[in-house]
C-alpha positions in Angstrom: 130.8 115.7 130.7 130.5 114.0 134.2 127.0 113.4 135.6 127.9 115.7 138.5 128.3 118.6 136.0 125.0 118.2 134.2 122.5 121.0 134.4 118.8 120.9 133.6 118.8 123.2 130.6 115.9 123.9 128.3 116.1 122.2 124.9 113.6 121.7 122.1 112.7 119.2 119.5 109.5 118.5 117.5 108.8 115.4 119.7 109.3 117.4 122.9 107.0 120.1 121.6 104.3 117.5 120.9 104.7 116.2 124.4 104.4 119.7 125.8 101.2 120.4 123.8 99.7 117.0 124.6 99.9 117.2 128.4 101.9 119.5 130.7 102.1 116.9 133.4 103.5 114.3 131.0 106.1 116.8 129.9 107.0 117.6 133.6 107.5 113.9 134.4 109.7 113.4 131.3 111.8 116.6 131.6 112.0 117.6 135.3 110.6 115.0 137.8 113.2 112.4 137.1 116.1 114.9 136.9 119.2 113.8 138.8 117.8 110.3 139.5 121.4 109.1 139.5 122.0 111.0 142.7 119.4 109.2 144.7 121.0 106.8 147.2 119.2 104.5 147.5 117.0 104.8 144.4 113.7 106.5 145.1 110.9 108.4 143.4 113.1 110.1 140.8 114.5 106.7 139.8 111.0 105.2 139.5 109.9 108.1 137.3 113.0 107.6 135.1 112.0 103.9 134.6 108.6 105.1 133.3 110.2 107.8 131.1 112.2 105.1 129.3 109.3 102.8 128.5 108.8 101.9 124.9 105.5 101.1 123.3 105.4 98.2 120.8 104.7 100.5 117.8 107.6 102.8 118.7 109.9 99.9 119.4 109.1 98.3 116.0 109.8 101.6 114.3 113.1 101.9 116.1 114.1 98.5 114.9 113.4 99.5 111.3 115.4 102.7 111.8 118.4 100.8 113.2 118.3 98.3 110.4 118.2 100.9 107.7 121.0 102.8 109.4 123.0 99.5 109.3 122.3 99.4 105.5 123.9 102.8 105.1 126.9 101.9 107.2 127.5 98.7 105.2 127.0 100.5 101.9 129.6 103.1 103.0 132.1 100.3 103.6 131.5 98.7 100.3 129.3 95.9 101.5 125.6 95.3 100.8 122.3 94.0 102.2 119.4 92.4 100.5 115.8 93.1 101.5 115.8 89.8 103.3 119.0 90.8 105.1 117.4 94.1 106.1 114.3 92.4 107.4 116.4 89.8 109.4 118.4 92.6 110.9 115.3 94.5 112.1 113.8 91.2 113.3 117.0 90.4 115.3 116.9 93.8 116.9 113.2 93.2 117.8 113.9 89.8 119.3 116.8 91.0 121.3 114.8 93.9 122.7 111.8 91.6 123.4 114.0 89.2 125.4 115.6 92.1 127.3 112.2 93.5 128.2 110.4 90.3 129.1 113.2 89.1 131.4 115.0 90.8 134.3 117.8 91.8 131.9 116.6 95.4 131.5 117.2 96.1 135.2 121.0 95.9 134.7 121.0 99.2 132.8 117.4 100.5 133.2 118.1 103.8 131.5 119.8 102.2 128.5 117.7 99.0 128.0 114.5 98.1 126.1 111.6 98.0 128.6 108.3 97.7 126.9 105.3 99.4 128.5 103.2 96.4 127.5 105.4 94.2 129.7 105.6 96.8 132.4 101.9 97.1 132.7 101.4 93.4 132.2 99.2 93.8 129.2 98.2 90.7 127.2 100.1 90.5 123.9 98.6 87.9 121.6 100.5 85.9 118.9 98.4 87.9 116.4 100.0 91.1 117.7 103.6 89.8 117.5 102.9 88.4 114.0 101.6 91.8 113.0 104.8 93.4 113.9 106.9 90.7 112.2 104.9 91.4 109.0 105.5 95.2 109.5 109.2 94.7 109.8 109.2 92.6 106.6 107.1 95.0 104.7 109.2 98.0 105.6 112.4 96.2 104.5 110.8 95.3 101.2 109.5 98.8 100.6 112.9 100.3 101.3 114.2 98.3 98.3 111.1 98.4 96.1 109.8 102.0 96.3 110.8 103.8 93.1 111.0 107.1 94.9 113.9 105.7 96.9 116.0 104.8 94.0 117.9 108.1 94.4 118.8 107.0 97.9 119.7 103.4 97.1 122.0 104.5 94.3 123.5 107.6 95.9 127.2 108.1 96.3 128.2 108.1 100.0 130.2 111.2 99.3 126.9 113.0 98.9 125.5 112.0 102.3 125.1 114.7 104.9 123.4 112.8 107.7 122.5 109.2 108.6 120.5 109.1 111.9 122.9 111.7 113.3 121.8 113.6 116.4 122.8 117.2 116.1 121.8 120.6 117.5 121.7 124.3 116.7 120.7 127.3 118.7 117.4 129.2 118.2 116.2 131.9 120.6 119.1 131.0 122.8 117.8 127.4 123.1 119.4 124.2 122.0 117.3 122.7 119.2 117.7 119.0 118.5 117.5 117.6 115.0 117.9 114.0 113.9 117.4 113.7 110.1 117.0 110.0 109.3 118.9 110.6 106.0 120.0 113.7 104.1 122.1 114.1 100.9 123.2 116.9 98.6 123.2 116.4 94.8 123.9 119.2 92.3 123.2 121.8 94.8 119.8 120.3 95.9 119.3 119.0 99.4 117.1 116.0 100.1 116.0 115.2 103.6 114.3 111.8 104.3 112.3 110.7 107.3 111.4 107.0 107.7 108.0 106.2 109.1 106.5 102.9 110.0 103.0 104.2 110.9 100.3 106.0 109.0 100.7 109.6 107.6 100.1 112.4 110.1 100.1 116.1 109.7 102.7 116.5 112.4 105.2 114.5 110.4 105.4 117.4 107.9 106.0 119.8 110.7 108.9 117.8 112.0 110.4 117.6 108.5 110.1 121.3 108.1 112.1 121.8 111.3 114.8 119.7 109.7 114.7 122.1 106.8 115.4 124.9 109.2 118.3 122.8 110.6 119.6 122.4 107.0 119.6 126.2 106.5 121.5 126.7 109.7 123.9 123.7 109.5 124.7 123.4 105.8 123.8 127.0 104.7 121.3 125.5 102.3 119.1 127.9 100.3 115.5 127.0 101.4 114.4 126.8 97.8 117.0 124.0 97.2 115.6 121.8 100.0 113.3 118.8 99.2 111.5 117.0 102.0 110.5 113.3 101.8 108.2 111.6 104.3 108.7 107.9 103.6 105.9 105.7 105.0 107.6 102.3 104.7 104.7 100.5 106.4 102.2 102.1 104.0 104.4 101.9 100.9 104.2 105.5 100.0 106.4 108.6 99.8 105.2 112.2 100.3 107.7 114.5 98.7 107.6 118.3 98.6 109.9 121.2 97.8 110.1 124.0 100.4 107.6 126.8 100.3 109.0 129.9 102.0 105.6 130.9 103.6 105.2 127.3 105.0 108.8 127.4 106.4 108.0 130.8 108.0 104.9 129.3 109.6 106.9 126.5 111.0 109.5 128.9 112.4 106.7 131.0 114.0 105.3 127.8 115.6 108.7 126.8 116.9 109.1 130.3 118.3 105.8 130.1 120.2 106.6 126.6 121.5 110.1 127.5 122.7 108.8 130.7 124.4 106.0 128.7 126.1 108.6 126.2 127.4 110.9 129.1 128.5 108.0 130.6 130.7 107.8 127.3 132.7 111.4 126.1 132.7 113.1 125.7 136.1 116.0 123.9 137.7 114.5 121.1 139.8 117.7 120.9 141.9 117.6 124.6 142.8 114.1 126.0 142.2 110.8 125.2 143.9 108.2 123.2 142.1 105.1 125.1 141.2 102.7 122.1 140.5 100.0 124.4 139.1 102.3 125.0 136.1 102.0 121.3 135.2 98.3 120.3 135.1 97.1 117.0 133.7 96.0 118.8 130.5 95.9 115.6 128.4 93.3 113.8 130.5 91.5 111.7 129.8 92.2 111.4 126.1 96.0 111.0 126.3 96.2 109.1 129.5 95.5 105.6 128.1 98.6 105.9 126.0 100.8 107.7 128.5 103.8 105.8 129.8 103.4 107.6 133.2 99.8 106.5 133.7 100.8 104.1 136.5 102.3 106.8 138.7 100.4 109.9 137.7 97.9 111.1 140.3 95.8 112.7 137.6 95.3 109.6 135.5 91.8 108.1 135.5 91.5 105.3 138.1 89.9 102.9 135.6 92.8 102.8 133.1 
């Protein structure tokens, strides 16, 4: 689809729902304020907002490097090749180094909406050698745990013919709204469906919510019986796996929560190219707790001045 044909349509994902709940102003910046930035000639306010929308934090970037390296492991495995734990670590480290170079130089400006641009660099935050070493160690530990965790033996020895998803972005429709789902890995074995989500940080309750939304995707996409679905939150940085079969009542709770979230977004959705902005709909509801970590803090008029 050509850029000229794009429309600002409502879509939902667990991460967008989290953003919406955390701060309505942040959500507005991310989903509406930068819309059609590519039409600005010369680049102006919408372009500047787009730059902030695409900022990465160091923890998120390190996690992305691990995800990309693990995805590479699957693709090599599918082709009959292999990687060692050291290979996996070096692949993640190479992604990290390349992104760091791109962010710390002017190189990201060549394709600002497609490049790595770290918020730590953007906001000129001091990054110590201890900090970069911490992330190097995290990449190494995640690579080792992917190979060492006994709960992942089923994954490591699985037949590629059983794979259903490897970091594949997909959608389905719920309440007339496009729902995004990106299972890190999913496989089917003897009529049982296993969905895995790689995490590099510490366990959070919202991780399980996201996994359950993937279970709803599996029911829709693969016609999976809910009781045949098994969810696995894999905390590579912590060296632990939380596995659980689906409980129908829990899945119903997640679907109800999704429904409430989608309807709340529907109530405020508008087309920024055609409809007037009602700024009162987008208060700085995350201030001040969320502001310190918000990528839009440098341009948001509601952010505390002492950040």
